[in-house]
C-alpha positions, 0 to 999 in steps of 0.5 A: 903486415902479414909478412912480419908474422910467423907461419901460424900467426898469419891464419890465426883466428880471430884475425889480428892485423898487427903481429905480436912480434915484428920479425923481418925474417920473411923479408930477409929470406925472400930477398935472399931467395935466388929463384925469387930474385931472378924472377923479379929481374927477368920480369922487370927486364921483360916489362921494360922491353914490352913497354918500349915496343908497345909505345913504338908500335902503337904510336906509329899505328895511331899516327897513321890512322890519325894523320894519314889518308890511305885507301880503306882507312876506315876498314883497316881501323875497324879491323884493328879495333875488333880485338879490343872486344875479344876476351883473351880467354877466347883466343888463348888456345889458338894463340898457344897453337900459333906460338908453338908452331913458331917455336917460340915457347920458352923464349922471352919473345913469346912473352913480349911479341904477342901482346905488343900491338894493342887496340886500346892503346892505338885508339887512345893515342889516335885520339891524342894525335887527332887533336894536334894542330894541322898547321904545324904538320903542314909547315913541316911538310913545306919545309921538306920533312917526310912523314916519319920525321914529322912523327919522330921530331914533332909528335913523339916529343909531344906525346909524353902525357899519353905515353905515360898512360899507355906505358904504365898500362903496358908495364902493369899488364906484363908484370901481372900476367900469369896465365900466359907465362904458365902456358908458354914458359917452363924454363926456370931461367925465364920464370916470371914473378907471378908464376913464382908466387902462384906456385909458392904453396906447392913449392914451399908449403903453407908458409904464408908469412913468406908468401905475403912478404914475397907478394909485398915485394913483387907489388913494389915496382907497380906501386912506385910506378903509379906513385911517380906517374899518377899526376901524368896519368890523370893529365894524359887521360884528360888530354886524350879525351878532348876532341 
């Protein structure tokens, strides 16, 4: 609603929910802003790549911990779960030092690679794989399939529900990320959408109507994603929680 209001009308006191005059000029202006549009496109591409890599890496790890037997399995599982209990802010500076020494600043890699492996997603998918009937896996082994073929042809096609849950979480985490991009990205061509919105006041002044229009448009991809997959998300949580 505020996106349809004028510059001064947004902060009017007393507050008025609906605008006096419905004017779409803020929305028209923001969708014709090359900086905003580029940030939306770059962020969307990064979020899709991040989501795909997260699903692949974490599902492989989950399959290994759920279905394979190897030395020190419990120890390595605990090691992989420990980051779940470490706040991001506690390792923010050390993470920045690491990516700086790896010369990853101002690249898409610095936004994608550090967060691909997720303890929560690994644990969530592992719970789902633990429930899968062992007879199917044993039959595939008897037929000559190796472990990767079993994962690729049996477990992966059956992982739709939990994949929607962890995939949506990955997409939202990347899309809404602000602190990490601010630390690692200064190249205007790689600026993320939350950086653009965060720097809006310093770059554009107090044009609150334009900022509200930009925020509404930036929220659309995540809202659409949740509307499309909400049924699968609930079903995925229910299935993965069964043991």
